[in-house]
Structure formats: C-alpha cells, structure tokens
N, C-alpha and C positions, 0 to 999 in steps of 0.2 A: 439525534436526543429523542429521549422519549419522555414527555412532557406530563404524562399522565400520573395520577397518584401511584405510588409504592403502597406494598401494603400496610407498610406501618403509616404511611400517611392517611389513607383510608380511613386506618383506626383512629387516627388523631382526630379527623373529619367527623367521622360518626359521632367520636365522644362528645366532643366541639358541640354539636350540632345539636344533641341530646340534651347538653347542659344550657345552652343556651334557651331551648324551647321549655326548661323548667323554669329558669329563673326571668325570662324577661316580664311575662304576665304580671308579678310584682313591681317591677321597675318604677312603672306610671308615666304618666307623661312628663314631660320637662317644665321648667317652669318658664315664666314670661322673659323675653332676652332681657330685660332691663332690671331684674331684679337679680343682684349680684350676689348677696347672701344666699339665695335659694340656690340660684345656679351653681354656687359652691359647694352648697349642701348634695344637691343632686349629684354632682360630677363624680365627689369625694365617696357618695354612697356608693356609687356603679363601682369605682374602684378599689372599694372595699369588699365588693362582691366578687371582684375578679380574683381577688386575694384568697377569699376564703376559698374559693373553688380552682384555685391554683393555676388561674392564667394571668395573674398580675407577672408585667416585665416578660410576656414571652420573648421581647428581643433582648433581654439583658443577658450577661452569661449567667452560668451557676455562681460563679465567684463573687458574683455581684447581688446574690438574693433570688436572680431571675429564674426563668424556664430553661433559657438555655437552649432555645427551640431552632430546626435548621431554617437555612432559608426558606426554604420552601413550606415549612411550617409555619413561619410565620406571616406570607401571602396566604395559606389555608385560613389564619386565624383572623385575618381583617378580612378574607371574602365571606367567611361564615359569619362574621358580626356586620358585615353591611347587606349582606342577604337576609339577615334576621331582623335587620333594623337594630340594631343596640345602639345604645350610647357612645358617643365618640369619648377621647380623652378629656378634652373640653377643659378647664380651667388647669388640668394638671398636666398639660402639655410639655412647659419648661421644663416642669421638674422631672417627668417620665421620658423627653426625647432629647433633652439638652444637658441640663444640671446633672440628673442621676448619671447617665453615661458618661459625662466629663468625670465625676468624682470617681466612678470606677477606674477611669484609664488613668487618673492625674492625683487625685487627693490620699491622703495618708489614712493609715488602717483607722486612727479615730475619727476621721471624717467620714470616712466608710460605715463605721459603727454607728455613728450619729444620725446623719442623714438618708442613707439608702432605705433601711426599714421603714421609714416614714414616709416617703414617697410611694413604696409598693403598698402600703396599706392604705392610703388614703387619706394620712393625716396630717399632712403640711402640704400646701401651693406655693410654687414658684414663680417668679417673673423673671425678667429679662434686662438690666440695664446697659445696654452696650450703646443704642445711639443718642446721639446729642443735638441739640437747637444748632449749634454753631458749627456741628460737623457734617452735617448730611448725609450724603454718601461713603465719605471719607472716612472711614470708623478710625484710622489709625491717627488721623487730627483731633481724637478726642482731649478735653480739658480739663475733667473732674478730677479734682488732684487731692491723694492721699498723704499727709503728711507723717512721719512716725513719731509717736508719743510713746515710749514706753512699750509695753505690751500692746498698744494699741495703734491702729490707723484712725488720724482724723481726717474725715472725708469730707469735700464741699464742692458743690458743681450741681449741674442741671442733666437729666436724663430725660428722653422724649421716647414715644412709642411702646411705652411699657405696658406689655400686656397683663390685665389681670391685677395691677397691682394695688388696688383698691382692697384684694381680698387676699393678697398673698401674704405668706408667712415667712421668707426670703426671697434675697433678690443676688441671681448673679450678675456682679457688678465688675465693671472694667473701670479702673481709675489709672492713673499717672502716679506712678511713686517714683521716677527716675529723674534726672536734672531737665527742667523745663525748656534747656537749649537743644536737648537730644531731640535729633527730627525725627519723624514720623513714628514706625511701630515700636522703637525703643524704647524702653522705661515704663512700659504700661505690666498691670498686674489684675489677676482676676482673684475677687473676693468674694466670701459669703456674707452677705448683709442682711443680718435682721431686720426686719420689716417694722416692729414695734420701736424700732431705737429711737432716741431721742433725737429731733433735730430734721424729721424727714416729713415734707408734707407733698401730698400728691393731689394734683389737680386733675381729674378725667378731663379729656378732649373727646368731643361729643363728633363722630363721624357724620359725613353726608348722609347715611342711613338712618342718623339718630342714633346710633350704639355708643356707650361708653368703655369697650373694653380694654383703651387705649389711655394711657394717663403720662402726665409729665412730672417727673419728681423734681422736687427741690431738696437738696442735699445742706444742709446748713450746719458746718461742724460734727458729723456724724460720726462716733466712736465705733469702729469695727476691729474686734481683736484680731491680731497678726494669727493667732492659732487658725481662721478661717480664712488664709491666704490658701488658694489650690494652686501648687506648683512652686516654683522659686519666684523671688522677687525680680520685678524687670522681666519675668518667664512669661506675661501674662498675653500674650499676642499668639505666640506657639499653641498656649493653652486654649486660646482662642479658636485657632484653626482647628483644633480636635473638636470643639463644640461644635462648630459650623458643620462638621464633616459629618455629624451624626445627623444634624437638619436636612443634609444633601441628601440623605440614605433614602428612607422609605418614608419620608414625612408627605408626600402627595401618593403613597398608595388607596388611600381611602377615598382619596377626590376623582383618581383615575376608575376605580370601581363604581363608584358612584354615578361618573360619566355614562360609564358604559351601560349600566342599569338606566340609568333617565334616556340612553340614545334608544334601547330597546322600545322600552314604552311608547317613544315618541313613533317609532316605526309600526307598532302593532297598533295606536290609535289612528294613524294616518291611514293603515290600512280599512281597518275598522269604517272609516267614515267615505272610504274611497276618495282619499284626498290627492291620491297619485295619478289618478286617471283626470283630473282637472289640470293638475300642476305637475308634470312631468319631472321639471328643476328641482322640485321639493325630494323626489328620491334621490336624485343624485348629488345633493347636496347631504342628505343623511347618511347617503353610502361615503361619501368622502370622510366625512367625520368618522364612520365607525371603523375605517379603512387603516387610520393608524394604530387600533387595538386590535386587528385582526390577527388570526394564528398565523398570516403569512409575514407579518410586519409587527414584530413583537415590541410592546412598549420600552421605550429608554425611559430609564429613571437617572438621576444626577448622581455620581457617584462623589465621595470625597478624596482628597488628596490622599496620596500612597501614607499609609500608616503602619506602625511596626504590628507585630502579631498580636500584642495584648490589646491593640486598639482595630485590628482588622475583625477579631470576633465580637466587638461589641454591636458594631453598626455592620447594617448589609450594607453594601456598596450600589449593588442590582438586581432587581428582582426581573425574572420574564412575566409579563402580563399578558393577556389576550390569548393567546395559544392554551394556556392552562385553562381558560375560563371556557373553552370550545373544544379542548382535546378529547378525542372519541366521539365524536359527530362524524357522521358520515360524510366522507369524501376530506376528511382534516386528519385522518390518522397518522400520515406521514408529514405533518407540519414540521417546517425547518425554521425556527424562530431566528432573526439575525442576532449578533451578539448585543447583551442588554447594556454593559458598562459604557457608560458617557463620561469622559473622563471632563473637568469641570474648566473654562478657559483659564488660559495662565493669566496674570495681574497683568495690568495694563494701563500705559501713562496716556492718557487723552490729551487732545492740544492745550487746553488749559491747563495742565498739569496736574489735574487732580486724578491722584491715585485711586483705582478701582481694583477691588480684591477679586477671586473668581465666586464669589456668590452673587447671585442673583438678585438683584434688588429691584424694590417696587417704591415708589414714591407716591404719594397724597398729598391733594393739597390742602391745605387747611386756613382758613382765612385770617385768624390771630398767631398762627406758629409758621415757623420757618420750615422748609421740608426737608423731611429725613428719612432714612431707607428703614422698612420693615423687615427687611432679610426673611422673607419668607412666613413672617409671623402671622400675617392676615389668611392665609389659607386653613389655619387651624380654627377659624371662626366657625363653628359647625352647623350642619343641617338641624342639629338636634334643638337648637336655638333659633326659630324662624326669625327672618329679617325682612324687612319692606322690598328691598330693593339691594342689587349689588352696588358696591361701591366703585365710584370711576377712579380708575388708575392710570398711571402713565409709568410704562419701565424706562428704566436709564440703559443705555447702549453704549 
C-alpha cells in the first residue's frame, strides 16, 4: 500500500496550506478559557471563515452541504490545520461532529434544511443532553421523561456533563417516551431541544482545573415540538448509536497529530541540551511513546458499528496515521501499515449487572455531583484555550 499523497491529494494539501497561510494571521489569539461568550464568538468566527473558504464540513457528504472529502483528504485537512496552528472546532464540536451528521443520516428533509446550513455557517452551537446524575455510565437507564401533549413533548428531568450548555442554541436530548416499566434502552427518543425554551435551568460544573465547560441541566416541563424528534418515537437508542458512531470515527485525530508534534519537540529539546547522554532511559521512553504512531505500526482509530451505506459515507471509521506523516523519508518508502480498523468492544454485562455500551467511558469525580460518563466529550476541550493542568480521570473497565 502506497500511503504517499496522490496528485489530487497533493493539490488539495497545497491549496489548503496556502489558504491557511493567508487567513490565520487575521484570526488572532484565543480568548481566556473562562470567557464563554468570547470563546463562542471566536470559535464561530473561525467556523464562518472555514465556510467562506469552502472548508466547512470537510468530512460531511455533499448532500448534507459538506465538501464530501475522501478519508485521506480529511486526514490531510487535520494534518495541515494542526501544523499551521489553526483553531479547533471548539464549542461547535457537538453540532459538527455529533448532531449534524446524525441529522444527515436520520433527520427529515425539513430538519436538514433548518439545522445543517446553520451549523456549517457557524450560526448555531449545540450541546449534548445524554448523561444523567442517576444513570452514570449506564445510558440506557436514563429517567428524563417526555410526555406527549398535542404537538409537543413536555420534558422533565435532569442532564449532567452537558458541554457548552451556557452558550448553546440547541441540545441533542435523549428522553424516555415509552412506558415507564419498559426495561433498558426501549422507549427512548432523540429530540432537538431549543436552549431558550422556558423551564431550562443551567448550572455550570467547575472541574478540578477550574473550567466550567460542563453543566447540569434541570428541565421543568420544557415543551419541545414533536417535529423536533429525530427518528421515530421510541427508536432513539438506535439513533443514539448512530450519533456515537460518529464520535468514535475521527474524533481523536487532532489529539493524535498534536501528540506526534509534541513528541518531536520533546526529542529535539532533549537532543539540544544533550539530555540523552545523562539519562539513557529518557531516550528509551520517548522511543516507546513514538513507536505506536510510527510508519511500521499505524495508529488505530476506534471505528463505529457497522452502518448502512448512507451512514458509512458520513463518518470515517478509521484513518491511517503516522505512516502518512513519514512516508517518503529515506528508509520508509516501503512501510506497510497494519490494518487501521478497530472494532469497538461488544456490550458487556458486568458482575453487578450494570450494562455498558461499546463507547469508551471516562468518569470524573465531582464533590457535589454523582459520577457520570463524559463519553469522549472531554477530549474536545482544546489547546486553543489553555488550562492550568490536566484533569484527573479514571476509566471504567
């Protein structure tokens, strides 16, 4: 397999590199990490810049308003943006990486026309209302209730770990619409809730780092139009699996590329100060860290569950990293990466009877709140907004 750029990919890379060089000087530095209105304005301004330049929704299909780029073009886009120090998706990540692709796959024509252009233009911010204080990692045990009342659902309950809720326009919300005695994932629906609706209270959660990108939502008889339901009533669990499959696709590519760059800088610094001569174990440790993303061991990305053709084109299940970054260097021309696709684990029932989905779950302890799953959201808090120190987390196994 030849992982070097094709002629068309080289042209795409050159065009993108020139465009980034032209627009980034006008972007300016990011605002303080705790100034959420300024962060919203900064991130959405960058999204509008991408839209005007023809790079909004690079990984969205053309029928959804995106560029319909190939998997390798998507990787090139992320590589070049990382190399140039471009802003990340920021507060727009739920709309661009979760809600938008889900609406493309499962939404009605009216929903696509209403929500997709606004996400791509940088007009709207979305948040995610999945986890609950009493559900923890077991998403299927959610209790937020939606009762049908004419053309509306009346929603009552609470959500936690809701990213960027204080600056969001809409929330992708999971509610229970079926019989209360129906077990597990049956009777769940996926709704679009306007965040300016009456009855929504937002309480920011301050993390160990001192940041407040997460919040708890209290919903007191919030009316959500039935027309805002994505998919059929009580079919929300299947729609949710579609949403999470996009999260598992290329969500970590930026972090992996940043890690590769930082490792290179660490190596260069160590050599400049001759640190390897004083500590040979340091060179060994750096070598071990770089090896998983080298040309002979292509980085694996977690892929989503098998999807039908219309889903498969929207999210890339796996991309080859590392080998692309070093292809063409002397001695690496014949690099043959391993297969990149990594199927997520099957759902498992743990000894205590707790159900777990195939999603990788991350839990964080808060002094005044129960533990809940972040479901991969924390990694989107980006380097564009510096933070004092990394948050301490424990992983559920």
